[in-house]
MDAnalysis code that builds the backbone (N, CA, C; Angstrom):
import MDAnalysis as mda
import numpy as np

u = mda.Universe.empty(255, n_residues=85, atom_resindex=np.repeat(np.arange(85), 3), trajectory=True)
u.add_TopologyAttr("name", ["N", "CA", "C"] * 85)
u.add_TopologyAttr("resid", np.arange(1, 86))
u.add_TopologyAttr("resname", ["MET", "ALA", "LEU", "MET", "ILE", "THR", "ASP", "GLU", "CYS", "ILE", "ASN", "CYS", "ASP", "VAL", "CYS", "GLU", "PRO", "GLU", "CYS", "PRO", "ASN", "GLU", "ALA", "ILE", "SER", "ALA", "GLY", "GLU", "GLU", "TYR", "TYR", "VAL", "ILE", "ASP", "PRO", "ALA", "LYS", "CYS", "THR", "GLU", "CYS", "VAL", "GLY", "HIS", "PHE", "GLU", "GLU", "PRO", "GLN", "CYS", "GLN", "LYS", "VAL", "CYS", "PRO", "VAL", "ASP", "CYS", "ILE", "PRO", "LEU", "ASP", "PRO", "GLY", "HIS", "ARG", "GLU", "THR", "LYS", "GLU", "GLU", "LEU", "GLN", "LEU", "LYS", "TYR", "GLU", "LYS", "LEU", "THR", "GLY", "LYS", "LYS", "ALA", "ALA"])
u.atoms.positions = np.array([
    [106.515, 87.751, 107.700],
    [105.778, 88.071, 108.907],
    [104.463, 88.740, 108.541],
    [103.535, 88.543, 109.374],
    [102.312, 89.325, 109.264],
    [102.604, 90.679, 109.916],
    [101.721, 91.605, 109.705],
    [101.836, 92.908, 110.343],
    [100.911, 92.947, 111.545],
    [101.098, 93.951, 112.387],
    [100.225, 94.141, 113.544],
    [99.977, 95.633, 113.708],
    [98.922, 95.963, 114.416],
    [98.615, 97.359, 114.699],
    [98.802, 97.568, 116.193],
    [99.585, 98.580, 116.541],
    [99.876, 98.835, 117.953],
    [98.801, 99.723, 118.581],
    [98.918, 99.892, 119.892],
    [97.947, 100.705, 120.612],
    [98.101, 102.204, 120.328],
    [99.035, 102.560, 119.463],
    [99.164, 103.948, 119.026],
    [98.133, 104.294, 117.947],
    [97.384, 103.295, 117.485],
    [96.350, 103.485, 116.463],
    [95.348, 104.540, 116.926],
    [95.007, 105.455, 116.016],
    [94.053, 106.516, 116.334],
    [92.672, 106.258, 115.716],
    [92.464, 105.040, 115.204],
    [91.182, 104.667, 114.607],
    [90.735, 105.636, 113.519],
    [91.665, 105.973, 112.639],
    [91.361, 106.938, 111.584],
    [90.625, 106.299, 110.399],
    [90.543, 104.985, 110.376],
    [89.787, 104.247, 109.357],
    [90.430, 104.193, 107.969],
    [91.678, 104.607, 107.801],
    [92.253, 104.592, 106.457],
    [92.865, 103.250, 106.076],
    [93.284, 102.438, 107.030],
    [93.960, 101.180, 106.695],
    [93.003, 100.079, 106.249],
    [91.868, 99.974, 106.890],
    [90.945, 98.864, 106.620],
    [90.570, 98.728, 105.142],
    [90.130, 99.785, 104.471],
    [89.745, 99.620, 103.060],
    [90.930, 99.383, 102.122],
    [92.149, 99.663, 102.573],
    [93.330, 99.475, 101.728],
    [93.811, 98.031, 101.694],
    [93.384, 97.201, 102.635],
    [93.873, 95.822, 102.733],
    [93.200, 94.932, 101.685],
    [93.988, 94.414, 100.731],
    [93.395, 93.590, 99.675],
    [92.932, 92.217, 100.156],
    [93.380, 91.794, 101.330],
    [93.004, 90.490, 101.866],
    [91.919, 90.569, 102.939],
    [91.427, 91.773, 103.191],
    [90.425, 91.997, 104.241],
    [90.902, 91.449, 105.582],
    [92.193, 91.659, 105.873],
    [92.784, 91.173, 107.120],
    [92.623, 92.161, 108.272],
    [92.236, 93.390, 107.969],
    [92.119, 94.432, 108.989],
    [90.656, 94.635, 109.353],
    [90.415, 94.681, 110.670],
    [89.057, 94.930, 111.142],
    [89.111, 95.734, 112.434],
    [87.974, 96.309, 112.796],
    [87.897, 97.077, 114.035],
    [87.970, 96.132, 115.217],
    [88.862, 96.445, 116.145],
    [88.964, 95.672, 117.374],
    [88.202, 96.381, 118.475],
    [88.379, 95.914, 119.704],
    [87.667, 96.538, 120.821],
    [88.109, 97.976, 121.055],
    [89.437, 98.223, 120.963],
    [89.942, 99.569, 121.219],
    [90.540, 100.227, 119.980],
    [91.092, 99.428, 119.084],
    [91.680, 99.936, 117.854],
    [91.693, 98.823, 116.818],
    [92.069, 99.157, 115.603],
    [92.057, 98.167, 114.525],
    [93.035, 97.032, 114.797],
    [92.713, 95.857, 114.258],
    [93.554, 94.673, 114.419],
    [93.757, 94.013, 113.057],
    [94.832, 93.237, 112.959],
    [95.137, 92.521, 111.728],
    [95.097, 91.024, 112.003],
    [94.358, 90.285, 111.202],
    [94.290, 88.826, 111.301],
    [95.537, 88.261, 110.623],
    [96.467, 87.667, 111.401],
    [97.701, 87.161, 110.797],
    [97.478, 86.025, 109.798],
    [96.350, 85.351, 109.892],
    [96.049, 84.272, 108.938],
    [95.713, 84.823, 107.550],
    [95.329, 86.100, 107.483],
    [94.980, 86.720, 106.205],
    [96.025, 87.713, 105.707],
    [96.919, 88.150, 106.577],
    [97.904, 89.176, 106.199],
    [99.062, 88.560, 105.419],
    [99.281, 89.084, 104.219],
    [100.414, 88.646, 103.390],
    [101.400, 89.792, 103.186],
    [101.267, 90.863, 103.975],
    [102.075, 92.072, 103.782],
    [101.915, 92.590, 102.352],
    [100.787, 92.305, 101.752],
    [100.423, 92.683, 100.380],
    [101.228, 91.948, 99.315],
    [101.982, 90.913, 99.704],
    [102.678, 90.079, 98.722],
    [101.633, 89.513, 97.765],
    [101.911, 89.607, 96.482],
    [100.979, 89.146, 95.467],
    [100.059, 90.241, 94.953],
    [99.893, 91.285, 95.750],
    [99.021, 92.395, 95.369],
    [99.822, 93.652, 95.029],
    [100.730, 94.034, 95.932],
    [101.477, 95.280, 95.804],
    [102.931, 95.079, 96.209],
    [103.764, 96.047, 95.896],
    [105.181, 95.997, 96.237],
    [105.435, 96.245, 97.722],
    [104.530, 96.970, 98.375],
    [104.693, 97.282, 99.791],
    [103.334, 97.202, 100.482],
    [103.327, 96.967, 101.796],
    [102.059, 96.906, 102.522],
    [101.302, 98.226, 102.431],
    [100.096, 98.161, 101.936],
    [99.301, 99.361, 101.721],
    [98.863, 100.009, 103.022],
    [98.627, 99.208, 104.055],
    [98.207, 99.787, 105.331],
    [99.325, 100.647, 105.923],
    [100.569, 100.169, 105.823],
    [101.698, 100.956, 106.313],
    [101.844, 102.247, 105.513],
    [101.590, 102.160, 104.233],
    [101.740, 103.306, 103.334],
    [100.773, 104.440, 103.689],
    [99.558, 104.098, 104.093],
    [98.549, 105.129, 104.369],
    [98.434, 105.519, 105.836],
    [99.039, 104.771, 106.725],
    [98.904, 105.040, 108.172],
    [99.551, 106.376, 108.550],
    [98.773, 107.302, 109.107],
    [99.329, 108.616, 109.445],
    [100.176, 108.628, 110.723],
    [100.076, 107.596, 111.545],
    [100.836, 107.584, 112.807],
    [101.895, 106.495, 112.855],
    [102.108, 105.778, 111.772],
    [103.166, 104.770, 111.693],
    [103.064, 103.745, 112.839],
    [101.876, 103.139, 112.967],
    [101.642, 102.195, 114.069],
    [101.433, 100.766, 113.575],
    [102.000, 100.419, 112.389],
    [101.800, 99.088, 111.827],
    [103.158, 98.431, 111.536],
    [103.789, 97.880, 112.577],
    [105.074, 97.206, 112.382],
    [104.887, 95.723, 112.042],
    [106.005, 95.062, 111.760],
    [105.980, 93.612, 111.592],
    [105.613, 92.979, 112.924],
    [104.885, 91.895, 112.883],
    [104.466, 91.180, 114.088],
    [105.500, 90.105, 114.394],
    [106.307, 90.280, 115.447],
    [107.345, 89.294, 115.757],
    [106.783, 87.927, 116.147],
    [105.511, 87.873, 116.467],
    [104.867, 86.607, 116.817],
    [104.440, 85.787, 115.611],
    [104.559, 86.364, 114.422],
    [104.134, 85.671, 113.195],
    [105.185, 85.863, 112.113],
    [106.303, 85.208, 112.276],
    [107.416, 85.311, 111.324],
    [107.138, 84.448, 110.095],
    [107.255, 85.071, 108.907],
    [107.059, 84.359, 107.646],
    [108.025, 84.903, 106.611],
    [108.511, 84.025, 105.763],
    [109.377, 84.441, 104.663],
    [108.511, 84.958, 103.519],
    [109.155, 85.602, 102.543],
    [108.422, 86.059, 101.350],
    [107.758, 84.880, 100.650],
    [108.450, 83.732, 100.633],
    [107.889, 82.537, 99.990],
    [106.645, 82.057, 100.730],
    [106.685, 82.073, 102.061],
    [105.515, 81.669, 102.846],
    [104.361, 82.645, 102.638],
    [104.679, 83.932, 102.564],
    [103.641, 84.930, 102.312],
    [103.032, 84.741, 100.930],
    [103.857, 84.391, 99.954],
    [103.344, 84.138, 98.601],
    [102.417, 82.927, 98.603],
    [102.793, 81.869, 99.307],
    [101.935, 80.687, 99.388],
    [100.611, 81.011, 100.075],
    [100.666, 81.836, 101.109],
    [99.443, 82.244, 101.796],
    [98.551, 83.039, 100.838],
    [99.162, 83.950, 100.069],
    [98.421, 84.714, 99.059],
    [97.713, 83.773, 98.095],
    [98.451, 82.772, 97.600],
    [97.889, 81.837, 96.635],
    [96.740, 81.037, 97.233],
    [96.853, 80.638, 98.498],
    [95.760, 79.919, 99.165],
    [94.534, 80.815, 99.340],
    [94.763, 82.067, 99.732],
    [93.662, 82.991, 99.966],
    [92.925, 83.388, 98.693],
    [93.675, 83.532, 97.595],
    [93.078, 84.052, 96.370],
    [92.867, 83.018, 95.278],
    [93.565, 81.895, 95.372],
    [93.484, 80.896, 94.321],
    [94.274, 81.305, 93.085],
    [95.132, 82.338, 93.232],
    [95.937, 82.829, 92.106],
    [97.415, 82.692, 92.431],
    [98.221, 82.582, 91.405],
    [99.671, 82.607, 91.551],
    [100.116, 84.054, 91.695],
    [101.048, 84.302, 92.620],
    [101.587, 85.649, 92.779],
    [102.444, 85.999, 91.581],
    [102.378, 87.252, 91.197],
    [103.154, 87.722, 90.041],
    [104.619, 87.858, 90.375],
])
């Protein structure tokens, strides 16, 4: 699954620079995650970095974008041109 940012976001700006896929950007009211770019950090890190740094815990899995680890790895490979470790 891709991740999503809920309306509990306080716009603290810590998640955006942590995303290795540049999937996080400022939305109209709070930050948003582009599900086409979000790999839950598969291929980059062991855990999603945005969730790790979020002070209000407002970045859950997005039930509208269900993906397996294998699908996330393939997305990583398409985005980066590299094989996931």
